[in-house]
C-alpha positions as CSV (number, residue, x, y, z in Angstrom):
1,M,-6.5,52.8,-211.1
2,F,-4.4,51.3,-214.1
3,K,-5.3,48.0,-215.5
4,Q,-3.7,47.2,-218.7
5,S,-3.1,43.6,-220.0
6,V,-0.8,42.6,-218.3
7,D,-0.1,44.9,-214.8
8,E,-2.2,46.8,-212.7
9,G,-1.9,49.6,-210.0
10,S,-3.1,52.8,-208.3
11,L,-1.7,56.5,-208.2
12,V,-1.2,57.4,-204.9
13,I,-1.0,61.7,-204.9
14,D,0.1,62.8,-201.0
15,V,-0.5,66.4,-200.2
16,T,1.9,68.2,-197.5
17,G,1.6,71.6,-196.6
18,S,0.3,74.0,-199.4
19,N,4.2,73.5,-200.9
20,R,4.2,70.0,-201.3
21,M,2.9,66.9,-203.3
22,D,4.2,62.9,-203.6
23,V,3.1,61.3,-206.6
24,K,4.2,57.0,-206.5
25,F,2.9,54.9,-208.8
26,L,1.6,51.3,-207.5
27,C,1.6,48.3,-209.0
28,D,0.7,44.7,-208.6
29,Q,3.6,43.5,-210.0
30,F,7.6,43.6,-208.0
31,D,9.8,45.8,-210.5
32,L,13.7,44.1,-210.7
33,F,14.6,47.9,-210.7
34,T,13.6,49.8,-207.9
35,Y,13.0,46.4,-206.1
36,S,9.8,47.3,-205.3
37,H,6.3,47.7,-205.9
38,I,6.0,51.4,-206.7
39,W,6.7,51.7,-210.5
40,D,7.6,55.5,-210.5
41,S,7.0,58.6,-208.5
42,L,8.0,62.1,-208.7
43,T,7.6,64.8,-205.9
44,V,6.5,68.4,-206.6
45,I,7.9,71.4,-204.8
46,K,6.3,75.0,-204.7
47,A,8.9,77.6,-204.2
48,P,8.2,80.6,-203.3
49,K,8.9,83.2,-206.3
50,V,12.8,83.4,-207.1
51,T,14.4,85.9,-206.0
52,S,17.4,85.6,-208.1
53,V,19.9,83.8,-210.4
54,N,23.8,83.1,-209.4
55,G,25.8,81.8,-211.3
56,D,23.4,78.2,-212.7
57,R,21.6,78.1,-209.9
58,I,18.5,79.6,-208.1
59,V,18.3,81.0,-204.5
60,L,15.5,80.2,-202.8
61,P,13.9,82.7,-199.9
62,N,12.7,81.0,-196.9
63,D,12.8,77.6,-198.3
64,F,14.3,74.2,-197.0
65,S,15.1,72.0,-199.3
66,I,17.7,68.8,-200.5
67,T,18.2,67.7,-204.0
68,N,20.7,66.1,-206.3
69,Y,22.3,66.6,-209.7
70,P,22.3,65.2,-212.4
71,N,19.5,62.3,-211.4
72,P,19.8,59.3,-212.5
73,F,23.7,59.2,-212.5
74,N,27.1,58.2,-212.8
75,P,30.5,58.4,-211.3
76,S,28.9,61.9,-209.5
77,T,26.1,63.1,-207.9
78,K,25.9,67.7,-206.5
79,I,23.7,67.4,-203.8
80,S,22.1,71.0,-203.2
81,Y,20.4,72.1,-200.2
82,H,19.6,75.2,-199.1
83,L,18.7,76.4,-194.8
84,P,16.7,79.3,-193.8
85,Q,18.3,79.7,-190.9
86,S,22.0,78.8,-190.2
87,G,23.0,75.7,-188.1
88,S,23.6,72.3,-186.8
89,V,23.0,70.1,-189.9
90,K,23.7,66.2,-191.3
91,I,23.8,65.5,-194.6
92,V,23.6,61.7,-194.9
93,I,23.3,58.7,-197.3
94,Y,21.3,55.5,-197.2
95,D,21.0,53.0,-198.7
96,L,17.2,51.2,-200.0
97,V,17.1,48.9,-196.8
98,G,17.5,52.4,-194.4
99,R,21.6,51.4,-193.9
100,I,23.6,54.1,-193.6
101,V,26.2,54.3,-196.4
102,T,27.9,57.5,-195.3
103,T,27.4,60.7,-193.5
104,M,28.1,63.8,-195.9
105,L,28.4,66.9,-193.2
106,D,27.8,67.7,-190.3
107,A,28.6,70.6,-189.0
108,A,27.0,73.9,-188.2
109,E,26.6,75.3,-191.8
110,E,25.6,79.1,-192.6
111,K,21.7,80.7,-193.5
112,G,21.7,80.2,-198.0
113,Y,22.1,77.8,-200.6
114,H,24.2,75.6,-200.4
115,T,26.8,71.8,-202.2
116,I,28.3,68.9,-201.9
117,D,29.7,67.0,-204.3
118,W,29.3,63.4,-204.0
119,N,31.5,60.5,-205.7
120,A,29.3,57.0,-205.3
121,K,32.0,55.3,-202.2
122,D,30.5,54.4,-198.7
123,E,32.2,55.5,-196.2
124,N,34.9,53.0,-196.1
125,G,36.6,54.5,-199.9
126,Y,34.4,51.6,-202.0
127,D,32.9,51.9,-205.4
128,L,28.5,51.1,-204.6
129,P,27.1,50.0,-206.9
130,S,24.0,51.1,-209.1
131,G,20.8,51.5,-207.0
132,I,18.4,53.4,-205.6
133,Y,19.9,55.9,-202.3
134,F,18.4,58.8,-200.0
135,A,20.7,61.4,-199.3
136,L,18.2,62.8,-195.7
137,I,19.7,66.6,-194.1
138,Q,18.2,67.3,-191.0
139,S,19.0,71.4,-189.5
140,G,16.8,71.9,-186.9
141,R,13.6,71.6,-186.2
142,F,13.8,70.6,-190.2
143,T,13.6,67.2,-192.5
144,T,13.7,66.5,-195.4
145,N,15.3,64.2,-198.7
146,A,16.0,63.6,-202.0
147,K,16.1,59.9,-204.0
148,M,18.8,59.3,-205.6
149,I,19.7,56.8,-208.3
150,L,22.8,55.5,-209.3
151,L,24.0,53.5,-212.6
152,R,27.1,52.7,-213.4
């Protein structure tokens, strides 16, 4: 519990399995920047031991993950993902209210580390406004997402 002269809030910690922890700071005041009562959040993922470094990217074994860099970003961001096995992969970008913005990938991919670029445009090629977006990746029985912040 957090209490300041004006704001009150709580820190919520959600542990998933043995390798993921999501932390959110919930406040009683509505944040106009994020359009929610979640004022801040972070995710900690415990990865297996790093086995190799290839250029500026780290290759993690047997880990299904997605992230982006830079974050916040403008005008584009690199979406990196790791697949523990080959198969069909779908990456969809959603806005804060859950509407599909664009489908980045819907194809078969080999297992391993991959990167794609997103230029913050919708399916029609229009520039998107500043805001929070989510990259959702689905492959086989795996599903996860990354929170991305676009600042224009």
